[in-house]
Backbone as ProteinMPNN parsed JSONL, in Angstrom:
{"seq_chain_A": "XXXXXXXXXXXXXXXXXXXXXXXXXXXXXXXXXXXXXXXXXXXXXXXXXXXXXXXXXXXXXXXXXXXXXXXXXXXXXXXXXXXXXXXXXXXXXXXXXXXXXXXXXXXXXXXXXXXXXXXXXXXXXXXXXXXXXXXXXXXXXXXXXXXXXXXXXXXXXXXXXXXXXXXXXXXXXXXXXXXXXXXXXXXXXXXXXXXXXXXXXXXXXXXXXXXX", "coords_chain_A": {"N_chain_A": [[30.027, -10.959, 4.302], [27.005, -10.094, 5.94], [26.053, -7.509, 8.193], [24.142, -6.284, 10.929], [23.043, -3.026, 10.552], [21.139, -0.88, 10.926], [17.795, -0.496, 12.346], [14.53, -0.003, 10.928], [11.826, 2.093, 11.222], [9.168, 2.631, 9.269], [7.286, 5.18, 8.252], [4.052, 6.737, 7.593], [4.0, 9.502, 7.945], [6.476, 11.653, 9.306], [5.903, 12.688, 11.834], [3.999, 10.864, 12.835], [5.592, 8.588, 13.014], [7.5, 9.324, 14.96], [5.816, 9.728, 17.142], [4.846, 7.137, 17.523], [7.165, 5.704, 18.265], [7.742, 7.075, 20.599], [5.526, 6.316, 22.141], [6.031, 3.589, 22.383], [8.666, 3.366, 23.459], [8.975, 5.402, 25.279], [10.564, 7.579, 24.705], [11.731, 10.565, 23.246], [12.668, 10.877, 20.121], [15.184, 12.622, 18.473], [15.319, 14.852, 15.58], [16.933, 13.802, 12.588], [18.052, 13.997, 9.701], [17.553, 15.511, 6.445], [17.092, 13.883, 3.396], [18.035, 15.068, 0.675], [18.506, 14.111, -1.85], [16.803, 12.012, -2.092], [14.281, 12.638, -1.322], [13.265, 12.21, 1.243], [13.088, 12.095, 4.877], [14.37, 11.88, 8.295], [14.384, 10.658, 11.757], [16.716, 9.842, 14.326], [18.194, 7.347, 16.471], [20.499, 6.094, 18.767], [21.304, 2.651, 19.368], [23.156, 1.235, 20.731], [26.542, 0.093, 20.499], [27.424, -0.053, 17.12], [24.936, 0.193, 16.05], [21.669, 1.502, 15.203], [18.462, 3.187, 15.394], [16.245, 4.114, 12.846], [13.746, 6.372, 12.051], [11.824, 6.831, 9.372], [10.434, 8.702, 6.66], [8.483, 9.851, 3.854], [9.368, 13.023, 2.599], [7.369, 15.722, 2.564], [8.008, 18.233, 1.695], [10.217, 17.905, 0.249], [12.273, 17.413, -2.692], [11.244, 15.671, -5.664], [12.851, 12.717, -6.362], [14.987, 11.544, -9.073], [14.455, 8.906, -9.441], [12.987, 5.872, -8.071], [12.105, 6.121, -4.627], [13.809, 4.942, -1.631], [12.985, 2.199, 0.662], [10.363, 1.655, -0.05], [8.825, 3.97, -0.069], [7.538, 5.437, -2.022], [5.156, 4.204, -2.517], [2.694, 5.112, -0.981], [0.18, 4.248, -0.21], [0.553, 1.551, 0.483], [2.426, 1.85, 2.523], [0.819, 3.161, 4.404], [-1.16, 1.183, 4.793], [0.331, -0.967, 5.906], [1.127, 0.328, 8.21], [-1.313, 0.789, 9.56], [-1.968, -1.815, 10.105], [-0.299, -2.324, 12.151], [2.272, -2.939, 11.598], [4.986, -1.532, 11.924], [7.654, -1.185, 12.764], [9.378, -1.922, 10.274], [11.443, -3.056, 8.851], [14.978, -3.696, 8.228], [18.385, -2.633, 7.906], [21.293, -3.881, 6.454], [24.812, -3.862, 6.557], [27.393, -4.152, 4.133], [30.447, -5.081, 2.628], [31.624, -4.277, -0.55], [29.279, -4.047, -2.28], [28.323, -4.185, -4.955], [29.411, -6.591, -5.975], [28.247, -8.359, -4.195], [25.477, -8.293, -4.678], [25.31, -9.223, -7.24], [23.635, -11.301, -9.417], [21.611, -11.437, -7.629], [19.848, -9.472, -8.076], [17.095, -9.419, -8.507], [15.959, -9.567, -6.029], [17.264, -7.618, -4.436], [17.745, -5.387, -6.042], [19.449, -2.682, -7.705], [22.801, -1.334, -7.394], [23.1, 1.824, -5.999], [24.819, 4.757, -6.037], [25.116, 7.146, -3.459], [25.104, 10.396, -1.893], [24.0, 11.369, -5.261], [25.87, 13.125, -6.368], [29.229, 13.547, -5.502], [29.246, 11.115, -3.993], [28.962, 9.149, -0.984], [28.344, 6.682, -0.036], [26.958, 3.437, -0.915], [23.804, 2.142, -1.899], [21.432, -0.465, -2.093], [18.709, -0.611, -4.205], [15.615, -1.78, -5.212], [14.095, -1.803, -8.513], [11.455, -0.896, -8.431], [11.46, 0.393, -6.052], [10.674, -0.969, -3.794], [10.704, -2.745, -0.594], [13.232, -5.219, -0.072], [12.157, -8.388, -0.951], [9.702, -7.812, 0.185], [10.464, -6.938, 2.667], [11.327, -9.157, 4.019], [13.943, -9.763, 3.539], [16.948, -7.945, 4.294], [17.477, -4.433, 3.585], [20.334, -3.181, 1.8], [23.47, -1.707, 2.521], [26.512, -0.144, 1.637], [29.146, 1.151, 3.143], [31.548, 1.833, 2.226], [33.896, 1.124, 3.571], [34.046, 2.886, 5.681], [33.143, 3.707, 8.957], [29.868, 4.4, 10.227], [29.276, 7.55, 11.567], [28.593, 7.905, 14.926], [28.37, 10.161, 16.356], [26.593, 12.039, 15.43], [24.153, 11.054, 16.038], [21.532, 10.765, 18.326], [22.014, 9.712, 21.691], [20.113, 8.25, 23.887], [20.165, 6.453, 25.873], [19.084, 4.05, 25.051], [19.171, 0.58, 24.277], [19.593, -2.11, 22.129], [18.265, -5.249, 22.737], [17.117, -7.653, 21.83], [16.003, -9.03, 18.691], [13.459, -9.925, 16.657], [11.791, -11.847, 14.097], [8.836, -12.54, 12.502], [7.337, -14.94, 10.393], [5.478, -16.656, 7.829], [6.792, -18.781, 6.689], [9.177, -19.813, 8.231], [11.392, -21.579, 8.038], [12.246, -21.349, 5.399], [13.066, -18.695, 5.373], [15.124, -18.795, 7.237], [16.92, -20.389, 5.842], [17.479, -18.69, 3.722], [18.745, -16.567, 5.059], [20.993, -17.896, 5.974], [22.219, -18.488, 3.566], [22.831, -15.93, 2.734], [24.772, -15.302, 4.522], [24.478, -13.914, 7.061], [25.451, -12.092, 9.83], [24.601, -12.65, 13.092], [21.622, -12.654, 12.705], [18.096, -11.605, 12.802], [16.108, -13.35, 15.224], [14.16, -15.96, 14.073], [10.751, -16.572, 13.893], [7.678, -18.449, 13.752], [4.816, -17.035, 12.285], [1.639, -15.48, 11.456], [1.897, -13.414, 9.666], [4.319, -11.308, 8.055], [6.378, -9.778, 10.351], [8.219, -7.627, 12.444], [9.854, -7.416, 15.618], [11.346, -5.67, 18.299], [13.18, -5.89, 21.236], [13.976, -3.511, 23.486], [16.146, -2.028, 25.723], [15.579, 0.605, 27.902], [15.895, 3.758, 29.705], [13.617, 3.62, 31.303], [13.05, 0.981, 31.531], [12.767, -2.352, 29.987], [11.415, -2.374, 26.813], [9.077, -2.916, 24.1], [9.348, -2.573, 20.603], [7.477, -2.471, 17.706]], "CA_chain_A": [[29.111, -11.179, 5.421], [26.136, -8.972, 6.259], [25.953, -7.182, 9.613], [23.079, -5.339, 11.24], [23.43, -1.621, 10.585], [20.094, -0.189, 11.68], [16.396, -0.866, 12.227], [13.786, 1.064, 10.274], [10.396, 2.349, 11.349], [8.79, 3.297, 8.022], [6.052, 5.841, 8.673], [3.353, 7.57, 6.614], [4.53, 10.838, 8.187], [7.514, 11.623, 10.332], [5.268, 12.931, 13.129], [3.407, 9.607, 13.293], [6.677, 7.702, 13.386], [8.076, 9.77, 16.228], [4.815, 9.483, 18.182], [4.803, 5.692, 17.767], [8.35, 5.313, 19.033], [7.56, 7.651, 21.94], [4.57, 5.475, 22.859], [6.653, 2.293, 22.653], [9.925, 3.422, 24.21], [8.974, 6.54, 26.196], [11.704, 8.41, 24.331], [11.52, 11.506, 22.146], [13.815, 10.727, 19.23], [15.416, 13.893, 17.769], [15.44, 14.89, 14.126], [18.229, 13.403, 12.057], [18.47, 14.743, 8.517], [16.771, 15.432, 5.22], [17.796, 13.275, 2.272], [17.615, 15.885, -0.465], [18.649, 13.3, -3.057], [15.839, 10.91, -2.066], [12.969, 13.149, -0.973], [12.838, 11.631, 2.514], [13.756, 12.639, 6.057], [14.353, 10.888, 9.369], [14.841, 10.864, 13.132], [17.701, 8.786, 14.582], [18.433, 7.015, 17.875], [21.486, 5.041, 18.987], [20.844, 1.436, 20.04], [24.313, 0.533, 21.278], [27.533, -0.314, 19.511], [27.323, 0.699, 15.87], [23.58, 0.064, 15.526], [20.774, 2.603, 15.564], [17.092, 3.157, 14.891], [15.862, 5.189, 11.949], [12.342, 6.613, 11.732], [11.965, 7.451, 8.055], [9.171, 8.988, 5.981], [8.556, 10.743, 2.701], [9.44, 14.44, 2.959], [6.41, 16.406, 1.688], [8.618, 19.461, 1.184], [11.42, 17.535, -0.482], [12.18, 17.295, -4.145], [11.017, 14.327, -6.184], [14.109, 12.231, -6.947], [14.902, 11.052, -10.445], [14.281, 7.46, -9.398], [12.141, 5.469, -6.963], [12.673, 6.287, -3.292], [14.081, 3.718, -0.886], [12.058, 1.731, 1.695], [8.991, 1.587, -0.535], [8.112, 5.17, 0.34], [6.693, 5.979, -3.091], [3.85, 3.554, -2.423], [2.163, 5.581, 0.286], [-0.977, 3.435, 0.172], [1.059, 0.371, 1.174], [3.01, 2.305, 3.792], [-0.291, 3.407, 5.322], [-1.81, -0.092, 5.116], [1.2, -1.66, 6.854], [1.087, 1.105, 9.457], [-2.583, 0.55, 10.231], [-1.932, -3.203, 10.574], [0.624, -2.402, 13.271], [3.62, -3.333, 11.132], [5.614, -0.21, 11.884], [9.066, -1.565, 12.636], [9.06, -2.604, 9.02], [12.583, -3.719, 8.226], [16.301, -3.385, 8.758], [19.428, -2.409, 6.912], [22.541, -4.592, 6.735], [25.965, -3.31, 5.839], [28.191, -5.145, 3.429], [31.567, -4.545, 1.857], [31.567, -4.752, -1.922], [27.857, -4.24, -2.572], [28.113, -4.599, -6.342], [29.715, -8.009, -6.109], [27.33, -9.145, -3.372], [24.13, -8.399, -5.26], [25.366, -9.828, -8.581], [22.821, -12.504, -9.448], [20.524, -11.301, -6.65], [19.2, -8.19, -8.36], [15.633, -9.527, -8.433], [15.571, -9.338, -4.634], [17.845, -6.42, -3.832], [17.802, -4.26, -6.959], [20.753, -2.269, -8.218], [23.629, -0.476, -6.545], [22.878, 3.241, -6.271], [25.718, 5.618, -5.27], [24.407, 8.258, -2.836], [24.284, 11.178, -2.82], [24.433, 11.183, -6.645], [27.077, 13.934, -6.558], [30.15, 13.337, -4.374], [28.639, 10.039, -3.209], [29.726, 8.678, 0.165], [28.002, 5.289, 0.232], [26.133, 2.783, -1.93], [22.595, 1.522, -1.348], [20.751, -1.307, -3.074], [17.301, -0.246, -4.298], [14.896, -2.429, -6.311], [13.632, -0.879, -9.546], [10.189, -0.293, -8.031], [11.646, 1.026, -4.758], [10.086, -1.764, -2.712], [11.597, -3.423, 0.327], [13.65, -6.522, -0.595], [11.259, -9.488, -0.579], [8.679, -7.189, 1.039], [11.011, -6.745, 4.002], [11.848, -10.404, 4.583], [15.396, -9.615, 3.423], [17.33, -6.582, 4.65], [18.059, -3.506, 2.615], [21.787, -3.299, 1.883], [24.258, -0.486, 2.421], [27.966, -0.286, 1.611], [29.693, 2.422, 3.625], [32.858, 1.986, 1.584], [34.968, 0.954, 4.529], [34.033, 3.915, 6.723], [32.1, 3.487, 9.953], [28.878, 5.464, 10.383], [29.55, 8.354, 12.749], [27.546, 7.916, 15.941], [28.369, 11.478, 17.009], [25.448, 12.813, 14.951], [22.932, 10.326, 16.397], [21.247, 10.939, 19.749], [22.127, 8.569, 22.593], [19.18, 8.478, 25.001], [20.26, 5.311, 26.77], [18.404, 2.875, 24.503], [20.074, -0.473, 23.841], [18.903, -3.241, 21.531], [18.505, -6.493, 23.462], [16.787, -8.775, 20.943], [15.366, -8.63, 17.44], [12.809, -11.125, 16.142], [11.094, -11.717, 12.825], [7.805, -13.552, 12.321], [7.05, -15.2, 8.977], [4.718, -17.891, 7.639], [7.704, -19.845, 6.277], [10.43, -19.512, 8.928], [12.513, -22.405, 7.572], [12.735, -20.763, 4.148], [13.78, -17.462, 5.713], [16.375, -19.203, 7.891], [17.817, -20.847, 4.781], [17.901, -17.5, 2.996], [19.718, -15.846, 5.884], [22.241, -18.668, 5.975], [22.823, -18.296, 2.25], [23.349, -14.563, 2.666], [25.837, -15.186, 5.52], [24.153, -12.794, 7.935], [26.008, -12.171, 11.172], [23.589, -12.407, 14.125], [20.368, -12.216, 12.103], [16.966, -11.662, 13.721], [15.568, -14.658, 15.561], [13.028, -16.184, 13.173], [9.643, -17.283, 14.517], [6.507, -18.634, 12.885], [3.732, -16.094, 12.529], [0.713, -15.414, 10.327], [2.257, -12.352, 8.732], [5.654, -10.748, 8.24], [6.362, -8.785, 11.425], [9.43, -7.488, 13.252], [9.74, -6.903, 16.983], [12.637, -5.44, 18.939], [13.189, -5.632, 22.671], [14.95, -2.444, 23.669], [16.32, -1.545, 27.091], [15.534, 2.067, 27.989], [15.996, 4.199, 31.102], [12.403, 3.28, 32.036], [12.863, -0.461, 31.508], [12.792, -3.013, 28.696], [10.164, -2.113, 26.089], [9.012, -3.537, 22.785], [9.035, -1.777, 19.432], [6.988, -3.352, 16.644]], "C_chain_A": [[28.296, -9.916, 5.673], [26.091, -8.763, 7.769], [24.851, -6.151, 9.823], [23.629, -3.924, 11.332], [22.401, -0.808, 11.364], [18.711, -0.745, 11.408], [15.625, 0.303, 11.628], [12.304, 1.012, 10.63], [10.018, 3.184, 10.131], [7.388, 3.86, 8.216], [5.382, 6.61, 7.545], [3.763, 9.039, 6.715], [5.549, 10.743, 9.302], [6.913, 11.821, 11.723], [4.648, 11.654, 13.691], [4.483, 8.625, 13.734], [7.269, 8.049, 14.734], [7.107, 9.493, 17.373], [4.733, 8.0, 18.528], [5.99, 5.248, 18.612], [8.271, 5.875, 20.447], [6.622, 6.778, 22.763], [5.183, 4.133, 23.25], [7.807, 2.378, 23.644], [9.977, 4.522, 25.27], [10.216, 7.422, 25.975], [11.311, 9.318, 23.176], [12.768, 11.508, 21.265], [14.003, 12.013, 18.424], [15.503, 13.735, 16.249], [16.847, 14.506, 13.71], [18.643, 14.258, 10.884], [17.43, 14.632, 7.407], [17.652, 14.808, 4.141], [17.339, 13.999, 1.013], [17.633, 15.102, -1.764], [17.587, 12.208, -3.151], [14.424, 11.378, -1.723], [12.388, 12.532, 0.285], [13.533, 12.353, 3.657], [13.587, 11.669, 7.214], [14.625, 11.48, 10.743], [15.708, 9.662, 13.469], [17.962, 8.613, 16.071], [19.459, 5.897, 17.972], [20.868, 3.868, 19.736], [21.996, 0.619, 20.613], [25.249, 0.046, 20.2], [27.447, 0.575, 18.289], [25.936, 0.571, 15.241], [22.716, 1.226, 15.981], [19.393, 2.366, 14.976], [16.861, 4.356, 13.995], [14.342, 5.207, 11.813], [12.353, 7.407, 10.432], [10.595, 7.604, 7.405], [9.451, 9.831, 4.751], [8.528, 12.181, 3.189], [8.503, 15.223, 2.044], [6.95, 17.7, 1.096], [9.883, 19.178, 0.39], [11.183, 17.461, -1.975], [11.911, 15.847, -4.543], [12.303, 13.837, -6.84], [13.895, 11.718, -8.365], [14.753, 9.551, -10.546], [13.325, 7.154, -8.242], [12.862, 5.702, -5.628], [12.957, 4.924, -2.659], [12.951, 3.403, 0.084], [10.6, 1.718, 1.251], [8.176, 2.836, -0.294], [7.343, 5.859, -0.782], [5.284, 5.392, -3.044], [3.232, 3.905, -1.069], [0.929, 4.796, 0.734], [-0.529, 2.19, 0.936], [1.691, 0.744, 2.508], [1.905, 2.511, 4.825], [-0.963, 2.102, 5.737], [-0.985, -0.892, 6.125], [1.136, -0.991, 8.222], [-0.181, 0.791, 10.24], [-2.681, -0.888, 10.736], [-1.006, -3.378, 11.779], [2.019, -2.855, 12.892], [4.403, -2.049, 10.878], [7.139, -0.297, 11.936], [9.096, -2.495, 11.429], [10.237, -3.334, 8.378], [13.888, -3.355, 8.906], [17.273, -3.267, 7.603], [20.684, -3.139, 7.371], [23.669, -3.955, 5.941], [26.812, -4.439, 5.274], [29.334, -4.429, 2.733], [31.503, -5.133, 0.446], [30.142, -5.045, -2.356], [27.622, -4.755, -3.985], [28.339, -6.079, -6.542], [28.695, -8.857, -5.354], [25.982, -9.332, -4.049], [24.137, -8.983, -6.671], [24.65, -11.169, -8.57], [21.667, -12.478, -8.473], [19.724, -10.023, -6.885], [17.682, -8.253, -8.236], [15.132, -9.282, -7.016], [16.02, -7.977, -4.134], [17.883, -5.201, -4.742], [19.211, -3.95, -7.399], [21.497, -1.395, -7.212], [23.437, 0.97, -6.971], [23.849, 4.06, -5.428], [24.935, 6.836, -4.743], [25.329, 9.071, -1.958], [24.801, 11.021, -4.263], [25.705, 11.958, -6.986], [27.933, 13.807, -5.315], [29.609, 12.252, -3.438], [29.581, 9.523, -2.134], [29.452, 7.217, 0.494], [27.165, 4.76, -0.922], [24.964, 2.096, -1.244], [21.944, 0.697, -2.447], [19.26, -0.987, -3.053], [16.663, -0.989, -5.465], [14.328, -1.392, -7.276], [12.333, -0.183, -9.164], [10.264, 0.364, -6.652], [11.171, 0.221, -3.572], [11.152, -2.295, -1.759], [11.987, -4.78, -0.255], [12.773, -7.654, -0.048], [10.208, -9.017, 0.41], [9.149, -7.031, 2.478], [11.528, -8.009, 4.65], [13.368, -10.445, 4.517], [15.756, -8.174, 3.781], [17.644, -5.736, 3.429], [19.566, -3.51, 2.839], [22.472, -1.954, 1.684], [25.741, -0.845, 2.433], [28.546, 1.064, 1.98], [31.121, 2.655, 3.146], [34.006, 2.005, 2.592], [35.011, 1.971, 5.648], [32.871, 3.653, 7.674], [31.143, 4.677, 9.995], [29.182, 6.223, 11.657], [28.355, 8.322, 13.698], [27.424, 9.289, 16.607], [27.157, 12.311, 16.606], [24.11, 12.144, 15.271], [22.733, 10.408, 17.901], [21.398, 9.624, 20.514], [21.275, 8.875, 23.824], [19.142, 7.292, 25.958], [19.546, 4.069, 26.289], [19.424, 1.859, 24.0], [19.262, -1.658, 23.329], [19.278, -4.524, 22.267], [18.166, -7.716, 22.622], [15.964, -8.263, 19.78], [14.783, -9.892, 16.833], [12.001, -10.806, 14.888], [10.103, -12.864, 12.692], [7.474, -13.687, 10.834], [6.313, -16.525, 8.869], [5.608, -19.067, 7.254], [9.079, -19.615, 6.921], [11.619, -20.326, 8.447], [13.106, -21.841, 6.288], [13.526, -19.489, 4.421], [15.109, -17.791, 6.38], [17.393, -19.66, 6.851], [18.34, -19.676, 3.974], [18.971, -16.755, 3.777], [21.056, -16.575, 5.941], [22.966, -18.492, 4.647], [23.46, -16.922, 2.127], [24.488, -14.313, 3.653], [25.639, -13.947, 6.39], [24.701, -13.042, 9.323], [24.932, -11.757, 12.176], [22.29, -11.859, 13.531], [19.252, -12.171, 13.142], [16.6, -13.113, 14.033], [14.277, -14.851, 14.773], [11.984, -17.055, 13.863], [8.52, -17.483, 13.501], [5.42, -17.637, 13.277], [2.854, -15.981, 11.299], [1.087, -14.394, 9.277], [3.636, -11.813, 9.073], [5.592, -9.633, 9.282], [7.686, -8.809, 12.188], [9.068, -6.972, 14.645], [11.148, -6.728, 17.549], [12.431, -5.179, 20.424], [14.332, -4.661, 22.941], [14.977, -2.01, 25.127], [16.377, -0.028, 27.067], [15.697, 2.477, 29.45], [14.766, 3.862, 31.936], [12.1, 1.788, 32.012], [12.923, -1.031, 30.099], [11.414, -2.855, 28.042], [10.247, -2.733, 24.704], [8.63, -2.519, 21.719], [8.638, -2.717, 18.305], [6.365, -2.51, 15.532]], "O_chain_A": [[28.825, -8.806, 5.626], [26.091, -9.727, 8.535], [24.654, -5.259, 8.998], [24.56, -3.654, 12.09], [22.737, -0.133, 12.337], [18.473, -1.383, 10.382], [16.011, 1.46, 11.794], [11.622, 0.021, 10.373], [10.488, 4.311, 9.975], [6.419, 3.108, 8.33], [6.06, 7.087, 6.635], [3.862, 9.735, 5.705], [5.482, 9.846, 10.142], [7.359, 11.196, 12.685], [4.757, 11.388, 14.888], [4.306, 7.91, 14.72], [7.513, 7.167, 15.558], [7.524, 9.071, 18.452], [4.569, 7.642, 19.694], [5.825, 4.495, 19.572], [8.691, 5.215, 21.397], [6.879, 6.524, 23.94], [4.89, 3.601, 24.32], [7.912, 1.56, 24.558], [10.913, 4.573, 26.068], [10.822, 7.929, 26.919], [10.637, 8.888, 22.239], [13.796, 12.077, 21.631], [13.068, 12.454, 17.755], [15.728, 12.646, 15.722], [17.824, 14.836, 14.383], [19.483, 15.146, 11.028], [16.551, 13.771, 7.436], [18.82, 15.169, 3.997], [16.376, 13.59, 0.365], [16.863, 15.393, -2.679], [17.478, 11.544, -4.182], [13.474, 10.602, -1.822], [11.176, 12.348, 0.395], [14.459, 13.133, 3.434], [12.773, 10.748, 7.146], [15.036, 12.632, 10.879], [15.469, 8.569, 12.955], [17.956, 9.577, 16.836], [19.307, 4.86, 17.327], [20.026, 4.048, 20.616], [21.826, -0.555, 20.942], [24.818, -0.363, 19.122], [27.403, 1.801, 18.399], [25.771, 0.809, 14.044], [22.985, 1.856, 17.003], [19.19, 1.46, 14.167], [17.234, 5.479, 14.335], [13.726, 4.189, 11.5], [12.842, 8.536, 10.399], [9.714, 6.76, 7.569], [10.511, 10.443, 4.623], [7.758, 12.523, 4.086], [8.802, 15.38, 0.86], [6.415, 18.208, 0.11], [10.543, 20.101, -0.087], [10.047, 17.448, -2.45], [12.305, 14.916, -3.84], [12.798, 14.468, -7.774], [12.764, 11.49, -8.796], [14.908, 8.982, -11.626], [12.903, 8.059, -7.522], [14.072, 5.505, -5.521], [12.424, 3.899, -3.084], [12.066, 4.229, 0.306], [9.699, 1.766, 2.087], [6.946, 2.776, -0.311], [6.568, 6.778, -0.517], [4.329, 6.029, -3.488], [3.245, 3.1, -0.138], [0.664, 4.693, 1.931], [-1.156, 1.812, 1.926], [1.516, 0.042, 3.504], [2.033, 2.092, 5.976], [-1.301, 1.928, 6.908], [-1.532, -1.433, 7.086], [1.096, -1.66, 9.255], [-0.127, 0.554, 11.446], [-3.402, -1.153, 11.698], [-0.94, -4.462, 12.36], [2.851, -3.123, 13.759], [4.466, -1.554, 9.753], [7.831, 0.436, 11.229], [8.868, -3.699, 11.55], [10.048, -4.138, 7.465], [13.91, -2.789, 9.999], [17.023, -3.731, 6.491], [21.09, -3.031, 8.528], [23.488, -3.558, 4.79], [26.926, -5.518, 5.854], [29.185, -3.287, 2.298], [31.346, -6.342, 0.276], [29.83, -6.166, -2.757], [26.812, -5.659, -4.192], [27.547, -6.749, -7.205], [28.321, -9.938, -5.807], [25.408, -10.42, -3.997], [23.071, -9.216, -7.241], [25.009, -12.067, -7.808], [20.831, -13.382, -8.472], [19.01, -9.555, -5.998], [17.047, -7.254, -7.899], [14.0, -8.837, -6.826], [15.256, -7.263, -3.485], [18.04, -4.081, -4.254], [20.066, -4.833, -7.462], [20.904, -0.804, -6.31], [23.59, 1.309, -8.144], [23.723, 4.066, -4.204], [24.19, 7.472, -5.488], [26.239, 8.521, -1.339], [25.934, 10.58, -4.458], [26.518, 11.505, -7.791], [27.435, 13.941, -4.197], [29.528, 12.458, -2.227], [30.797, 9.459, -2.314], [30.224, 6.582, 1.212], [26.721, 5.514, -1.788], [25.105, 1.539, -0.154], [21.909, 1.115, -3.604], [18.618, -1.08, -2.007], [17.119, -0.848, -6.599], [14.107, -0.24, -6.901], [12.118, 0.976, -9.52], [9.252, 0.838, -6.136], [11.26, 0.693, -2.439], [12.342, -2.296, -2.073], [11.15, -5.436, -0.876], [12.667, -7.845, 1.163], [9.863, -9.728, 1.354], [8.336, -6.994, 3.401], [12.116, -7.947, 5.73], [14.01, -11.09, 5.347], [14.941, -7.272, 3.586], [18.027, -6.251, 2.378], [20.03, -3.806, 3.94], [22.109, -1.173, 0.805], [26.165, -1.745, 3.158], [28.447, 2.018, 1.208], [31.807, 3.565, 3.611], [34.949, 2.788, 2.479], [35.915, 1.933, 6.482], [31.747, 3.406, 7.238], [31.558, 5.822, 9.82], [29.332, 5.619, 12.719], [27.239, 8.672, 13.314], [26.47, 9.539, 17.343], [26.736, 13.193, 17.355], [23.059, 12.608, 14.831], [23.661, 10.149, 18.667], [20.97, 8.567, 20.05], [21.669, 9.658, 24.688], [18.211, 7.145, 26.749], [19.411, 3.112, 27.051], [20.419, 2.225, 23.374], [18.359, -2.147, 24.008], [20.457, -4.849, 22.405], [18.869, -8.724, 22.7], [15.319, -7.217, 19.858], [15.518, -10.83, 16.525], [11.591, -9.669, 14.654], [10.488, -14.031, 12.762], [7.347, -12.695, 10.116], [6.49, -17.412, 9.704], [5.235, -20.221, 7.464], [10.036, -19.263, 6.231], [12.743, -19.826, 8.443], [14.323, -21.85, 6.105], [14.54, -19.234, 3.772], [16.114, -17.133, 6.113], [18.581, -19.357, 6.961], [19.507, -19.659, 3.583], [19.991, -16.357, 3.213], [22.116, -15.95, 5.954], [24.19, -18.361, 4.615], [24.504, -16.767, 1.493], [25.103, -13.247, 3.635], [26.492, -13.061, 6.454], [24.443, -14.086, 9.923], [24.415, -10.642, 12.113], [21.904, -10.727, 13.823], [19.44, -12.652, 14.26], [16.766, -13.995, 13.191], [13.396, -13.992, 14.807], [12.293, -18.14, 14.355], [8.435, -16.76, 12.508], [5.148, -17.43, 14.459], [3.279, -16.349, 10.204], [0.653, -14.489, 8.129], [4.067, -11.853, 10.225], [4.851, -8.663, 9.122], [8.202, -9.873, 12.53], [8.121, -6.208, 14.823], [12.031, -7.548, 17.3], [11.609, -4.35, 20.814], [15.496, -4.951, 22.664], [13.942, -1.663, 25.696], [17.139, 0.557, 26.297], [15.641, 1.627, 30.339], [14.857, 3.82, 33.163], [11.018, 1.369, 32.424], [13.108, -0.293, 29.131], [10.387, -3.163, 28.646], [11.329, -3.036, 24.201], [7.718, -1.713, 21.903], [9.371, -3.652, 17.983], [5.89, -3.056, 14.536]]}, "name": "protein", "num_of_chains": 1, "seq": "XXXXXXXXXXXXXXXXXXXXXXXXXXXXXXXXXXXXXXXXXXXXXXXXXXXXXXXXXXXXXXXXXXXXXXXXXXXXXXXXXXXXXXXXXXXXXXXXXXXXXXXXXXXXXXXXXXXXXXXXXXXXXXXXXXXXXXXXXXXXXXXXXXXXXXXXXXXXXXXXXXXXXXXXXXXXXXXXXXXXXXXXXXXXXXXXXXXXXXXXXXXXXXXXXXXX"}
């Protein structure tokens, strides 16, 4: 069974991502970490329970990894185009136990299991060969934490709590069937819309706000 792990704002630059979340939520999300093995970096915010928000971008000072980066971040033209269209909350990550077995036969959508970091790896992540989002973001990215819970102690808690998570798509029935097939626990609410778009209603100290 897949469970929501975290939401992802995929930004052309980290500064733009942080500014967008500040404008939406009235919160300054602190820096999280640099992914030296992936050439990316992020800011992180708790959303209640074991879920959180990640603002992620290509790290211009990072090393180029020996493979495609996650979240489609090698295709900066597409990242920028999605950003300018207002599709900034671009996807989500689901955790699963036994990633290799889960993606067997589903590699065309999810890619291959990649142990990370490459040396002394602590978790597994599914990354398509071209680094793109699974089904352009209609399906979640997958992480296997190998039975260990993600430590929330290293993620800022600014009082934000996820209240609802919706997904707009031109073919909502097909997406609903896909989610049922994948056995997703509490998936996003699926609505009809002209283009793939995520929205999250988040309770903050200044009230309920929307992140999109």
